[in-house]
C-alpha positions in Angstrom: -67.8 3.8 -29.9 -65.6 6.8 -29.6 -65.9 6.4 -25.8 -64.6 2.8 -26.0 -61.5 3.8 -28.2 -60.7 6.6 -25.8 -60.8 4.2 -22.9 -58.5 1.8 -24.7 -56.1 4.6 -25.5 -56.0 5.5 -21.8 -55.5 2.0 -20.8 -52.7 1.6 -23.1 -51.0 4.8 -21.7 -51.5 3.5 -18.1 -50.0 -0.1 -19.1 -47.1 1.6 -20.7 -46.3 3.9 -17.8 -46.4 0.9 -15.4 -44.0 -1.0 -17.6 -41.8 2.2 -17.8 -41.8 2.4 -14.0 -41.1 -1.3 -13.5 -38.1 -0.8 -16.0 -36.9 2.3 -14.1 -37.1 0.4 -10.7 -35.4 -2.7 -12.0 -32.6 -0.6 -13.7 -32.1 1.2 -10.3 -31.9 -1.8 -8.4 -29.5 -3.4 -10.8 -27.3 0.0 -10.6 -27.4 -0.3 -6.8 -26.5 -4.0 -6.8 -23.4 -3.1 -9.0 -22.4 -0.2 -6.8 -22.6 -2.6 -3.6 -20.5 -5.2 -5.3 -17.9 -2.6 -6.3 -17.6 -1.4 -2.8 -17.4 -4.9 -1.4 -14.6 -5.7 -3.9 -12.8 -2.4 -3.1 -12.8 -1.6 -6.7 -11.7 1.9 -7.4 -11.4 3.5 -10.7 -9.5 6.6 -9.4 -7.0 4.6 -7.4 -3.4 4.6 -8.2 -1.8 1.2 -8.7 1.8 2.2 -7.3 3.3 5.1 -5.3 6.8 6.6 -5.0 7.8 7.4 -1.5 10.8 8.1 0.7 11.6 7.3 4.3 10.2 10.8 5.6 6.8 10.3 3.9 6.7 6.6 4.7 7.3 7.4 8.5 4.7 10.1 8.4 2.2 7.7 6.6 2.7 5.1 9.3 2.4 7.7 12.2 -1.0 8.8 10.4 -2.1 5.3 9.5 -4.8 5.1 12.3 -6.3 8.4 11.4 -6.2 7.7 7.6 -7.8 4.3 8.0 -10.8 5.7 9.7 -11.6 8.1 6.9 -13.9 7.4 3.9 -15.9 4.2 3.3 -14.4 2.7 0.1 -11.5 4.8 -1.4 -9.2 6.6 0.9 -7.5 9.9 0.0 -4.0 10.0 1.5 -2.5 13.6 1.9 1.0 13.7 3.2 1.6 17.3 1.9 2.0 18.3 5.5 4.9 15.9 6.0 7.4 17.2 3.7 10.3 18.9 5.3 10.4 22.6 5.1 13.5 24.8 4.7 15.9 21.8 4.2 17.6 21.7 0.7 17.6 18.1 -0.3 20.8 16.6 -1.9 20.8 16.3 -5.6 20.4 12.9 -7.0 23.3 11.1 -8.5 23.6 11.7 -12.3 23.5 7.9 -13.1 20.5 7.2 -10.8 17.5 9.8 -11.0 15.3 9.6 -8.1 11.6 9.9 -8.9 9.5 12.6 -7.2 7.5 11.1 -4.2 3.8 11.1 -4.3 2.4 13.2 -1.5 -1.4 13.0 -2.4 -3.1 10.0 -3.9 -6.2 7.8 -3.7 -6.1 4.1 -2.8 -8.6 1.6 -1.9 -9.0 -0.2 1.6 -6.8 -3.2 0.4 -4.3 -1.0 -1.0 -4.0 1.0 2.2 -3.3 -2.2 4.1 -1.0 -3.4 1.4 1.1 0.0 1.7 1.2 -0.2 5.5 2.6 -4.0 5.2 5.2 -3.0 2.5 6.3 0.1 4.4 6.9 -2.1 7.7 8.7 -4.8 6.0 12.2 -5.2 7.4 15.2 -4.1 5.2 13.0 -1.9 2.8 15.2 0.7 1.1 13.3 3.9 0.7 15.9 6.5 0.0 16.3 8.4 -2.2 12.9 7.2 -3.4 11.1 3.8 -3.8 8.2 2.7 -6.1 5.7 0.7 -4.0 3.4 -1.5 -6.0 -0.1 -1.4 -4.3 -1.5 -4.4 -6.0 1.1 -6.9 -5.1 -0.7 -7.8 -1.7 -3.7 -9.2 -3.4 
């Protein structure tokens, strides 16, 4: 009798282990599915919703667009810190209109990258002293 009780106990452990593994595998599959869907939708929790830029940084961005577009898979890190003019003292903003400091480093999704390019290439866009570009306006 003790032998049968021990076998039932071992059988119970094996069954519970199988169910635990099945749950783990199902959980992993569900997580991978969510990650794939997030990538497909270009969802990016760390991506900015808007940037502040000026004509100098906008020109630099457009010049580097092809290289920037090739980097990364989902989110894209844009680093324009090498574009800022060096040794030139910029004019002080007028007292009635404070210019926002341009963003030189930011993270955006692929859709936002294309949106930014379209907006910067729009005819008649005024970028100086600085302009705020909404990155979700193209969607």
